[in-house]
Structures are given as C-alpha cells and as structure tokens.
C-alpha positions as CSV (number, residue, x, y, z in Angstrom):
1,X,-33.8,23.5,26.5
2,X,-30.7,23.4,28.8
3,X,-30.4,20.5,31.2
4,X,-27.8,20.5,34.0
5,X,-26.9,17.0,35.1
6,X,-25.0,16.5,38.3
7,X,-22.4,13.7,38.2
8,X,-19.3,13.0,40.2
9,X,-19.7,16.4,42.0
10,X,-19.6,18.3,38.7
11,X,-22.4,20.2,36.9
12,X,-22.6,18.8,33.4
13,X,-24.4,20.9,30.8
14,X,-26.6,19.1,28.3
15,X,-29.0,20.2,25.6
16,X,-31.9,18.2,24.3
17,X,-31.1,17.8,20.6
18,X,-33.0,15.4,18.3
19,X,-34.4,13.5,21.3
20,X,-31.0,13.0,22.9
21,X,-29.2,14.8,25.8
22,X,-26.0,16.2,24.2
23,X,-23.1,16.9,26.6
24,X,-21.3,20.2,25.7
25,X,-18.9,22.6,27.2
26,X,-18.3,26.3,26.3
27,X,-15.1,28.1,27.4
28,X,-13.6,31.4,26.5
29,X,-14.7,34.6,24.7
30,X,-14.7,35.6,21.1
31,X,-15.9,34.1,17.8
32,X,-17.4,30.6,18.2
33,X,-15.2,27.7,17.3
34,X,-16.6,24.1,17.6
35,X,-14.1,21.3,18.1
36,X,-15.6,17.9,16.9
37,X,-14.3,14.6,18.2
38,X,-13.3,11.6,16.2
39,X,-15.2,8.3,16.5
40,X,-13.2,7.1,19.6
41,X,-13.0,10.5,21.2
42,X,-14.8,12.6,23.7
43,X,-14.6,16.3,24.7
44,X,-11.6,15.3,26.9
45,X,-9.3,14.9,23.9
46,X,-9.4,18.7,23.3
47,X,-8.2,19.6,26.8
48,X,-4.8,21.2,26.0
49,X,-6.0,22.6,22.7
50,X,-9.1,24.1,24.3
51,X,-6.9,25.7,27.0
52,X,-4.8,27.5,24.3
53,X,-7.7,28.5,22.1
54,X,-10.1,29.8,24.8
55,X,-8.1,33.0,25.2
56,X,-9.2,34.1,21.6
57,X,-12.3,32.1,20.9
58,X,-15.5,30.9,22.4
59,X,-14.6,27.2,22.3
60,X,-17.5,24.8,22.1
61,X,-16.9,21.0,22.5
62,X,-19.5,18.4,22.5
63,X,-19.8,14.6,22.6
64,X,-21.5,13.3,19.4
65,X,-24.3,10.8,19.8
66,X,-23.2,7.5,21.3
67,X,-20.0,9.2,22.6
68,X,-18.9,10.1,26.1
69,X,-21.5,11.9,28.2
70,X,-24.1,12.3,25.5
71,X,-27.0,9.9,25.7
72,X,-27.1,6.7,23.6
73,X,-29.3,6.6,20.6
74,X,-31.8,3.8,20.5
75,X,-32.5,4.2,16.8
76,X,-30.5,3.2,13.9
77,X,-29.0,6.3,12.2
78,X,-26.8,7.2,9.4
79,X,-23.6,9.3,9.4
80,X,-25.5,12.3,8.2
81,X,-27.5,12.4,11.5
82,X,-24.3,13.7,13.1
83,X,-24.4,16.7,10.7
84,X,-28.0,17.4,11.6
85,X,-27.2,17.0,15.3
86,X,-24.5,19.7,15.0
87,X,-26.9,22.0,13.2
88,X,-29.5,21.6,15.9
89,X,-27.0,22.0,18.7
90,X,-25.8,25.3,17.2
91,X,-29.4,26.4,16.8
92,X,-30.1,25.6,20.5
93,X,-27.1,27.6,21.4
94,X,-28.3,30.5,19.2
95,X,-25.1,30.4,17.1
96,X,-25.7,31.4,13.5
97,X,-22.1,31.3,12.1
98,X,-19.2,29.3,13.4
99,X,-15.7,28.0,12.7
100,X,-15.3,24.3,12.8
101,X,-12.3,22.1,13.6
102,X,-12.8,18.4,13.3
103,X,-10.6,15.4,14.0
104,X,-11.0,12.2,11.9
105,X,-14.7,11.4,11.9
106,X,-15.2,14.9,13.4
107,X,-13.4,16.3,10.3
108,X,-15.9,14.4,8.1
109,X,-18.8,15.8,10.1
110,X,-17.4,19.3,9.7
111,X,-16.8,18.8,6.0
112,X,-20.3,17.7,5.3
113,X,-21.7,20.4,7.6
114,X,-19.8,23.1,5.6
115,X,-21.1,21.5,2.3
116,X,-24.7,21.4,3.5
117,X,-24.7,24.7,5.4
118,X,-22.0,27.0,3.8
119,X,-23.6,30.2,5.1
120,X,-23.1,29.0,8.7
121,X,-19.4,28.3,8.4
122,X,-16.8,31.0,8.8
123,X,-13.7,28.8,8.8
124,X,-13.1,25.0,8.4
125,X,-10.2,23.1,9.9
126,X,-9.9,19.4,8.9
127,X,-7.5,17.2,10.9
128,X,-7.0,13.7,9.4
129,X,-10.3,13.4,7.6
130,X,-11.2,10.2,5.8
131,X,-10.9,11.0,2.1
132,X,-11.6,7.6,0.7
133,X,-12.0,4.1,2.0
134,X,-9.4,1.4,1.3
135,X,-10.4,-2.3,1.1
136,X,-9.2,-2.6,4.7
137,X,-11.5,0.2,5.8
138,X,-14.4,-1.5,4.1
139,X,-13.6,-4.7,6.0
140,X,-13.2,-2.8,9.3
141,X,-16.5,-0.9,9.0
142,X,-18.3,-4.0,7.9
143,X,-16.8,-5.9,10.9
144,X,-17.8,-3.0,13.2
145,X,-21.4,-3.0,11.9
146,X,-21.7,-6.8,12.4
147,X,-20.2,-6.7,15.9
148,X,-22.4,-3.8,17.0
149,X,-25.6,-5.7,16.0
150,X,-25.1,-8.1,18.9
151,X,-22.9,-6.1,21.3
152,X,-22.7,-2.8,23.0
153,X,-20.3,0.0,22.1
154,X,-18.5,-0.6,25.4
155,X,-18.0,-4.3,24.4
156,X,-16.7,-3.1,21.0
157,X,-14.1,-0.9,22.7
158,X,-13.0,-3.7,25.0
159,X,-12.7,-6.0,22.0
160,X,-10.9,-3.5,19.8
161,X,-8.4,-2.0,22.3
162,X,-5.7,-4.5,21.5
163,X,-5.9,-3.5,17.8
164,X,-6.1,0.2,18.4
165,X,-3.5,0.8,21.1
166,X,-0.1,-1.0,21.1
167,X,1.0,-2.0,24.6
168,X,4.7,-1.4,23.7
169,X,3.8,2.2,22.6
170,X,1.9,2.8,25.8
171,X,4.7,1.5,27.9
172,X,7.1,3.9,26.3
173,X,4.7,6.8,27.2
174,X,3.8,5.4,30.6
175,X,6.5,2.9,31.6
176,X,4.7,1.5,34.5
177,X,1.4,0.7,32.8
178,X,0.5,-2.9,31.9
179,X,-1.9,-4.1,29.2
180,X,-4.3,-5.2,32.0
181,X,-4.1,-1.7,33.5
182,X,-4.7,-0.1,30.1
183,X,-7.7,-2.2,29.5
184,X,-9.0,-1.3,33.0
185,X,-8.5,2.4,32.2
186,X,-10.4,2.1,28.9
187,X,-13.2,0.2,30.6
188,X,-13.4,2.9,33.3
189,X,-13.6,5.7,30.6
190,X,-16.3,3.7,28.8
191,X,-18.4,3.3,31.9
192,X,-18.1,6.9,33.2
C-alpha cells in the first residue's frame, strides 16, 4: 500500500513493507535499476548518479530500515532482513526483474539478494562490498553492537563522526567548515 507523507513541503512516497514505512523514490524510464545505500547512507548519496542514470533507466532508490526517512525498526533483526525487505519492496512495486547496484553494505545486500533470488536479477553491480572481516572489523562491529544496546542510532553517529570523517579532509573540501559545524550538519541530517 502506497503512503504519501508530507514533510518540509515535499511529498515523500513510502510503502508499507514488513511492518515498516519504507521511503523510496523512482525517477526515469526504462529497465528498473535499484541503487542500495551503504550503512551510513541515505537516498541522497545517489543524487548525481541518479541524475545521470535516469535518462536510460527507471532508477529506484530507497532508505533501508533504520536509515534516513524509513521508519525505525523496534525489533531486533539480522542482516538478512534487509534482503527480505528489498524483495518485499520490489513485490509492492510490481517489479519482477531488476538490476541492482549496491554500495558497501548495500553491495552486500545486493549480493545476497542475487544469491537468494537469481531469477529476479538482471545485472549486479557491487561497489566496495565487504568480502571478509578483519580483526579490526570484528572489534568495530562488536563495539557498534554494544553501543547500540544502550544508545540510539543518532547517538551512535554523533559518537562516531570524529572517527569516520577527518576534519582536515573536510576543511580541504569545504575550507570554511569547522568540526563543530560538521557535527551540527551531521546531527541535522540525523534528525531530519
């Protein structure tokens, strides 16, 4: 069932999938191509890419559960729930066969989707998938799991931003930005 939410003067399409309201966007004409975000991404990361691809494809972007404008899950879930979410989203959109492009965790979702539902996948594009976990990855994911037991995802982002984004790098890209302004920007994105 399609739901249209109105926020900040903009219609925001959502679909009820697995008891959550999933935010999605569709632009362009042609064969369907789904772009899947990484763990820290939202549909916004695909802006320029989507603008180029929509002249040849029906480009579908969506925020995974607990991302962006998709509602938060109150249940514990495994990684494979993301695969099932994608299957149900495509079903709700009446899409039987699709090309998938995923970034980081999105690439892992696409890879597992293609493995589980090969008849539904036309093409598969994997951008920086995680092939194996190093000891540092294990430490990081264990830390994330422990932190999220007692804190919200927004608190996690606020806590992790100094480790994820180097202030010097940001100042080279945006010379006038300070670390405090960067944190404000990230907090604003997390709250919107």
